[in-house]
FIPARO-687052 format. One record per residue (C-alpha): residue number from 1; x, y, z. Coordinates in steps of 0.02 Angstrom, whole numbers, plus 32768, in hexadecimal, padded with zeros to 4 digits. Layout:
BEGIN
{r NUM; {X; Y; Z}}
...
This chain:
BEGIN
{r 1; {E475; 1D9A; A84D}}
{r 2; {E517; 1DFF; A850}}
{r 3; {E505; 1EBC; A85F}}
{r 4; {E54D; 1ECB; A7AF}}
{r 5; {E51A; 1E2B; A755}}
{r 6; {E572; 1DED; A6BB}}
{r 7; {E4FE; 1DF2; A624}}
{r 8; {E501; 1D8C; A584}}
{r 9; {E4A8; 1DBE; A4E4}}
{r 10; {E464; 1D3F; A467}}
{r 11; {E484; 1D82; A3E1}}
{r 12; {E4C6; 1E30; A3B6}}
{r 13; {E451; 1E62; A32A}}
{r 14; {E423; 1F19; A30F}}
{r 15; {E3AC; 1F17; A3A4}}
{r 16; {E40B; 1E9C; A411}}
{r 17; {E4B3; 1EF3; A404}}
{r 18; {E46C; 1F9E; A42A}}
{r 19; {E406; 1F5D; A4BE}}
{r 20; {E49E; 1F00; A500}}
{r 21; {E507; 1F9D; A4F5}}
{r 22; {E488; 1FF6; A564}}
{r 23; {E48E; 1F68; A5E2}}
{r 24; {E54B; 1F77; A5E8}}
{r 25; {E534; 2020; A63D}}
{r 26; {E4FC; 1FC7; A6DC}}
{r 27; {E556; 1F1F; A6D1}}
{r 28; {E5FA; 1ECA; A6B6}}
{r 29; {E629; 1EBF; A5FC}}
{r 30; {E59E; 1E72; A594}}
{r 31; {E5D0; 1DCD; A544}}
{r 32; {E5A3; 1D89; A499}}
{r 33; {E5D2; 1CE7; A443}}
{r 34; {E632; 1CFD; A39F}}
{r 35; {E621; 1C47; A366}}
{r 36; {E5C2; 1C3F; A2C2}}
{r 37; {E5A0; 1CFA; A2BB}}
{r 38; {E5A9; 1D5D; A218}}
{r 39; {E629; 1DE5; A1F5}}
{r 40; {E59C; 1E64; A20A}}
{r 41; {E574; 1E22; A2B8}}
{r 42; {E62C; 1E24; A2E9}}
{r 43; {E63E; 1ED8; A2AE}}
{r 44; {E59F; 1F0B; A308}}
{r 45; {E5D5; 1EBC; A3AC}}
{r 46; {E67C; 1F16; A3A2}}
{r 47; {E625; 1FBA; A379}}
{r 48; {E5BE; 1FAD; A418}}
{r 49; {E650; 1F77; A485}}
{r 50; {E611; 1EC8; A4AE}}
{r 51; {E68A; 1E43; A4EE}}
{r 52; {E6A0; 1DA9; A480}}
{r 53; {E6AA; 1CF8; A4C3}}
{r 54; {E6D2; 1C60; A459}}
{r 55; {E63F; 1BEC; A47F}}
{r 56; {E58C; 1BED; A4C0}}
{r 57; {E5BA; 1B80; A558}}
{r 58; {E63D; 1C01; A58A}}
{r 59; {E5BE; 1C8E; A57C}}
{r 60; {E53E; 1C2E; A5E4}}
{r 61; {E5BD; 1BFE; A669}}
{r 62; {E5EF; 1CB4; A680}}
{r 63; {E544; 1D09; A671}}
{r 64; {E4CB; 1D2B; A6FF}}
{r 65; {E44A; 1D70; A684}}
{r 66; {E436; 1D3D; A5CE}}
{r 67; {E3CD; 1DA4; A557}}
{r 68; {E38C; 1D4B; A4BC}}
{r 69; {E36C; 1DC1; A429}}
{r 70; {E370; 1D63; A384}}
{r 71; {E301; 1D47; A2EB}}
{r 72; {E25B; 1CFA; A324}}
{r 73; {E276; 1C54; A2CA}}
{r 74; {E315; 1C32; A32B}}
{r 75; {E2D3; 1C56; A3DA}}
{r 76; {E2A7; 1BA4; A40F}}
{r 77; {E341; 1B54; A3C2}}
{r 78; {E3AC; 1BD1; A420}}
{r 79; {E34F; 1BAE; A4C2}}
{r 80; {E36B; 1AF3; A4A8}}
{r 81; {E425; 1B12; A495}}
{r 82; {E423; 1B70; A539}}
{r 83; {E3BB; 1AE9; A58F}}
{r 84; {E437; 1A62; A559}}
{r 85; {E4BB; 1ABD; A5BC}}
{r 86; {E447; 1AC1; A656}}
{r 87; {E459; 1B7C; A669}}
{r 88; {E430; 1BB5; A71A}}
{r 89; {E424; 1C72; A70A}}
{r 90; {E39C; 1CE8; A6CB}}
{r 91; {E364; 1CD2; A616}}
{r 92; {E30B; 1D68; A5CA}}
{r 93; {E2A5; 1D29; A537}}
{r 94; {E295; 1DD0; A4DA}}
{r 95; {E26F; 1D93; A42A}}
{r 96; {E1D6; 1DC1; A3C2}}
{r 97; {E181; 1D18; A3DB}}
{r 98; {E0D2; 1CE9; A40E}}
{r 99; {E0A4; 1CC8; A4C4}}
{r 100; {E090; 1C0C; A4A9}}
{r 101; {E144; 1BFF; A46C}}
{r 102; {E180; 1C6A; A4FD}}
{r 103; {E128; 1BF5; A575}}
{r 104; {E179; 1B5E; A522}}
{r 105; {E223; 1BAF; A537}}
{r 106; {E1FE; 1BD5; A5EE}}
{r 107; {E1CD; 1B1F; A609}}
{r 108; {E269; 1AE3; A5AE}}
{r 109; {E2E1; 1B4C; A616}}
{r 110; {E280; 1B57; A6B8}}
{r 111; {E2CB; 1ABF; A70E}}
{r 112; {E372; 1B19; A71F}}
{r 113; {E360; 1BCE; A6E6}}
{r 114; {E2E8; 1C5B; A711}}
{r 115; {E28F; 1C9B; A676}}
{r 116; {E254; 1D4E; A65D}}
{r 117; {E1E1; 1D79; A5CC}}
{r 118; {E215; 1E16; A56E}}
{r 119; {E1DB; 1E7A; A4D9}}
{r 120; {E232; 1F12; A48C}}
{r 121; {E1C2; 1F96; A43F}}
{r 122; {E21B; 201E; A3DE}}
{r 123; {E2B9; 2033; A377}}
{r 124; {E368; 2002; A3B3}}
{r 125; {E3A9; 207B; A438}}
{r 126; {E41F; 20DE; A3C9}}
{r 127; {E419; 218E; A385}}
{r 128; {E3A8; 21CF; A40F}}
{r 129; {E326; 2144; A400}}
{r 130; {E2E3; 20F8; A4A0}}
{r 131; {E284; 2052; A492}}
{r 132; {E227; 2003; A522}}
{r 133; {E24E; 1F54; A55F}}
{r 134; {E1AE; 1F0C; A5A9}}
{r 135; {E1CA; 1E83; A629}}
{r 136; {E161; 1DFF; A67F}}
{r 137; {E196; 1D76; A6F5}}
{r 138; {E1CD; 1D5D; A7AA}}
{r 139; {E1CD; 1E0A; A7FB}}
{r 140; {E279; 1E06; A84C}}
{r 141; {E2CF; 1DC7; A7B0}}
{r 142; {E271; 1E41; A73F}}
{r 143; {E2B0; 1ECC; A7B1}}
{r 144; {E363; 1E8F; A798}}
{r 145; {E34C; 1E92; A6DB}}
{r 146; {E300; 1F3F; A6E2}}
{r 147; {E394; 1F7D; A747}}
{r 148; {E408; 1F52; A6B6}}
{r 149; {E3BD; 1FE3; A655}}
{r 150; {E3AB; 2068; A6DB}}
{r 151; {E3E0; 2110; A696}}
{r 152; {E3F4; 20D0; A5E3}}
{r 153; {E397; 20E9; A540}}
{r 154; {E337; 2046; A55E}}
{r 155; {E29C; 2066; A5C6}}
{r 156; {E250; 1FD3; A625}}
{r 157; {E19D; 1FB0; A65A}}
{r 158; {E15B; 1F20; A6C2}}
{r 159; {E0BB; 1EC6; A68F}}
{r 160; {E0AD; 1E4E; A722}}
{r 161; {E0E9; 1D9F; A746}}
{r 162; {E090; 1D3E; A6BA}}
{r 163; {E103; 1CF7; A634}}
{r 164; {E0BC; 1D24; A589}}
{r 165; {E07A; 1DD2; A5AF}}
{r 166; {E112; 1E2F; A56C}}
{r 167; {E112; 1DC3; A4CF}}
{r 168; {E058; 1DE3; A4B5}}
{r 169; {E06B; 1EA0; A4C4}}
{r 170; {E0FD; 1EA1; A44A}}
{r 171; {E09C; 1E40; A3C7}}
{r 172; {DFFA; 1EA0; A3E3}}
{r 173; {E057; 1F41; A3BA}}
{r 174; {E0B8; 1EF2; A32A}}
{r 175; {E017; 1EB4; A2DB}}
{r 176; {DFE4; 1F68; A2BD}}
{r 177; {E08A; 1FC1; A2A8}}
{r 178; {E0DA; 1F49; A22D}}
{r 179; {E041; 1F0B; A1CF}}
{r 180; {E011; 1FC2; A1B5}}
{r 181; {E0B8; 1FDF; A15E}}
{r 182; {E092; 1F4D; A0EA}}
{r 183; {DFE9; 1F9A; A0BF}}
{r 184; {E03F; 203F; A097}}
{r 185; {E0B3; 1FE7; A01C}}
{r 186; {E020; 1F93; 9FC6}}
{r 187; {DFBD; 2036; 9FC1}}
{r 188; {E04C; 2099; 9F77}}
{r 189; {E075; 200D; 9EFD}}
{r 190; {DFC0; 2007; 9EC1}}
{r 191; {DFB9; 20C4; 9EAE}}
{r 192; {E05E; 20C8; 9E4F}}
{r 193; {E022; 2040; 9DD9}}
{r 194; {DF90; 20B2; 9DA9}}
{r 195; {DFF8; 2151; 9DAC}}
{r 196; {DF99; 219F; 9E3D}}
{r 197; {E021; 218D; 9EC1}}
{r 198; {E039; 2249; 9ED8}}
{r 199; {DF7F; 2260; 9EEE}}
{r 200; {DF7D; 21D5; 9F70}}
{r 201; {E007; 222D; 9FD1}}
{r 202; {DFA5; 22CF; 9FCB}}
{r 203; {DF0D; 2277; A014}}
{r 204; {DF78; 2226; A09B}}
{r 205; {DFCB; 22CC; A0C8}}
{r 206; {DF22; 2311; A0F9}}
{r 207; {DF0B; 2285; A177}}
{r 208; {DF70; 22A2; A215}}
{r 209; {DFE1; 2213; A24A}}
{r 210; {DFC2; 21A5; A1B0}}
{r 211; {E04D; 212B; A184}}
{r 212; {E019; 2149; A0CF}}
{r 213; {E06A; 21F4; A0DD}}
{r 214; {E114; 219F; A0F7}}
{r 215; {E134; 213E; A055}}
{r 216; {E1F0; 2151; A06E}}
{r 217; {E1E0; 20D0; A0F9}}
{r 218; {E1B4; 2049; A07B}}
{r 219; {E26C; 202D; A051}}
{r 220; {E294; 201B; A10B}}
{r 221; {E206; 1F9E; A11B}}
{r 222; {E24D; 1F3A; A089}}
{r 223; {E2FA; 1F35; A0D9}}
{r 224; {E2AF; 1EF4; A17B}}
{r 225; {E237; 1E79; A12C}}
{r 226; {E2A5; 1DE2; A151}}
{r 227; {E286; 1E04; A20B}}
{r 228; {E1D7; 1E4B; A203}}
{r 229; {E18B; 1DBD; A19D}}
{r 230; {E1AD; 1D35; A21F}}
{r 231; {E16F; 1DAC; A2A4}}
{r 232; {E0C9; 1DBE; A247}}
{r 233; {E0BC; 1CFF; A246}}
{r 234; {E0D3; 1D03; A303}}
{r 235; {E046; 1D83; A30F}}
{r 236; {DFD7; 1D17; A2A1}}
{r 237; {DFF5; 1C80; A311}}
{r 238; {DFCB; 1CE9; A3A9}}
{r 239; {DF2A; 1D26; A359}}
{r 240; {DEF9; 1C74; A32F}}
{r 241; {DF1C; 1C3D; A3E2}}
{r 242; {DEA7; 1CC8; A41D}}
{r 243; {DE1C; 1C90; A3A7}}
{r 244; {DE37; 1D26; A335}}
{r 245; {DE4D; 1D1C; A277}}
{r 246; {DF07; 1D15; A248}}
{r 247; {DEF7; 1D26; A18B}}
{r 248; {DF20; 1DE0; A17E}}
{r 249; {DFC5; 1DC9; A1D8}}
{r 250; {DFEF; 1D2D; A173}}
{r 251; {DFD5; 1D98; A0D8}}
{r 252; {E046; 1E20; A11E}}
{r 253; {E0CD; 1D9D; A13B}}
{r 254; {E0B9; 1D5C; A08A}}
{r 255; {E0C8; 1E0C; A044}}
{r 256; {E164; 1E2E; A0AB}}
{r 257; {E1B2; 1D8E; A069}}
{r 258; {E1C0; 1DDF; 9FBD}}
{r 259; {E245; 1E50; A008}}
{r 260; {E2AD; 1DC9; A05D}}
{r 261; {E33E; 1DE3; 9FE5}}
{r 262; {E348; 1E9C; A018}}
{r 263; {E389; 1E6C; A0C5}}
{r 264; {E3CF; 1F06; A11E}}
{r 265; {E3EA; 1F60; A078}}
{r 266; {E406; 2014; A0AD}}
{r 267; {E415; 204D; 9FF8}}
{r 268; {E369; 2011; 9FC1}}
{r 269; {E2FB; 2098; 9F73}}
{r 270; {E23F; 20A8; 9F74}}
{r 271; {E23A; 207B; 9EBB}}
{r 272; {E2A6; 1FE0; 9ED7}}
{r 273; {E237; 1FA8; 9F67}}
{r 274; {E197; 1FBC; 9F03}}
{r 275; {E1E4; 1F63; 9E6D}}
{r 276; {E212; 1ECD; 9EDA}}
{r 277; {E165; 1ECD; 9F27}}
{r 278; {E118; 1EBF; 9E7B}}
{r 279; {E17D; 1E24; 9E4D}}
{r 280; {E127; 1D7C; 9E6D}}
């Protein structure tokens, strides 16, 4: 591995672009592929100073390390595209997918590439926020990936050499953190329907650390539902694989789906979010 490896990011969403910008501190310019990307992705990549290339094959040919951060549903299709090119570098599978899918991706790419399992816990590293990228996989390669983020807002932690551990930790945390936000929306919506929402907030305020005391976050949850819903399905699949009941997380995903049309809507209000939640 070169001392300063070239890194490619697939694709520059809100998390991916910010993480890639941190990696650029310790690498050559970080590459991204502009083919098929939306105007929002193009603007975001420019904002974070990423270097555009025209095609995926060009990105793979030039990259020593590729980081995959995309919506969960697209993770395996993206890995298949990379496998078709017989990529020979390090592939960091950092999506919010269940361990079984991560293992399939590792098997798919493993004949030519070295796969590292990753999971990001926390908000994108902007505005003083500092998420942790958990890593598992071959020790030497995991160390190379960790070195990309030395001294940046992205913390790294190593979970060992077993593919699937980082994915499992990410989803175990998400099952609480994100499903809890769904329960808050339902609780506040129920209270509002019976005109006791202020009383509910007073009860919640007396309980330290309760998400119920943060109803303003419901609008943020609605704007992120298009990403969170598929993640809850990944958690449900992981629970089922472990012999645990998945129904609660399936229900959270179904609830989040009512907000799919609020994708990344930064102007959404609490009232708007609750009104959309109440529509069948």
